[in-house]
C-alpha positions as MATLAB code, in Angstrom:
seq = 'GDAGNGFTSVIEKELNDATIFFADNELNIQGVNGVYSVAVVDLLGKSIYNNTVINTASINLNAANNGIYLVQVKKRDATITKKVYVK';
ca = [
      87.562  142.232   95.247;
      86.078  143.585   92.071;
      84.810  141.045   89.552;
      85.157  143.584   86.766;
      81.480  144.502   86.747;
      81.720  146.430   89.998;
      79.810  143.745   91.888;
      80.908  140.686   93.831;
      78.068  138.447   94.889;
      77.857  137.637   98.580;
      76.558  134.210   97.602;
      79.482  133.672   95.233;
      81.848  134.397   98.107;
      79.930  131.986  100.344;
      80.262  129.226   97.735;
      83.950  129.922   97.149;
      84.616  129.780  100.887;
      82.692  126.522  101.321;
      84.510  123.310  102.237;
      83.898  120.455   99.781;
      85.605  117.131  100.389;
      85.187  113.387   99.963;
      85.519  110.997  102.912;
      84.042  107.610  103.875;
      82.104  107.254  100.601;
      80.455  110.601  101.181;
      80.760  113.981   99.543;
      80.660  116.585  102.310;
      79.747  120.208  101.799;
      80.152  122.634  104.672;
      79.723  126.373  104.895;
      76.741  126.899  102.594;
      73.537  128.040  104.307;
      70.015  127.560  103.051;
      68.827  125.732   99.954;
      71.195  124.986   97.070;
      71.663  122.374   94.386;
      74.528  119.928   93.997;
      75.452  118.121   90.803;
      78.272  115.577   90.570;
      79.519  114.604   87.117;
      82.461  112.540   85.928;
      85.023  113.944   83.500;
      83.021  112.529   80.578;
      80.029  114.583   81.653;
      77.965  111.701   83.037;
      75.853  112.779   86.008;
      76.048  110.579   89.086;
      74.179  112.881   91.465;
      71.880  115.864   91.087;
      69.691  117.113   93.893;
      68.715  119.995   96.126;
      70.103  120.097   99.652;
      69.905  122.379  102.680;
      72.818  123.660  104.802;
      75.586  121.137  105.533;
      75.277  118.126  103.232;
      76.669  114.591  103.297;
      75.939  112.874  100.002;
      76.499  109.140   99.639;
      78.574  108.344   96.552;
      78.887  104.575   97.082;
      77.958  103.970   93.456;
      80.771  106.131   92.122;
      83.875  104.543   90.640;
      87.268  105.806   91.755;
      88.392  108.910   89.925;
      88.020  112.641   89.599;
      84.570  114.192   89.640;
      83.355  117.722   89.146;
      81.085  118.992   91.896;
      78.867  121.877   90.832;
      77.255  123.839   93.630;
      74.568  126.306   92.614;
      72.768  128.791   94.858;
      70.484  131.392   93.304;
      72.549  133.168   90.625;
      75.941  131.857   91.748;
      77.664  128.641   90.683;
      81.030  127.135   91.558;
      82.665  123.968   90.295;
      85.278  122.039   92.261;
      87.201  118.867   91.503;
      86.908  116.045   94.013;
      88.880  112.808   93.980;
      86.792  109.748   94.840;
      88.753  106.734   96.069;
];
């Protein structure tokens, strides 16, 4: 695919293909290799998690209330944001 600028980042594709899901009080991220950062914010913009992780990550979100959160995954110059429902 062409992003309009004639360049589609390999890292962007890696992030878009990653599996991000919530289960057993943990946010799981699979399919991203190497070092990347993860930020979890609620819909009001309050940050409940922000850290750097490596490879497959399981992040404990025990402190999070039920609801929808935005998970921002950033690796080098690429960033994706996905919605995750915490229950």
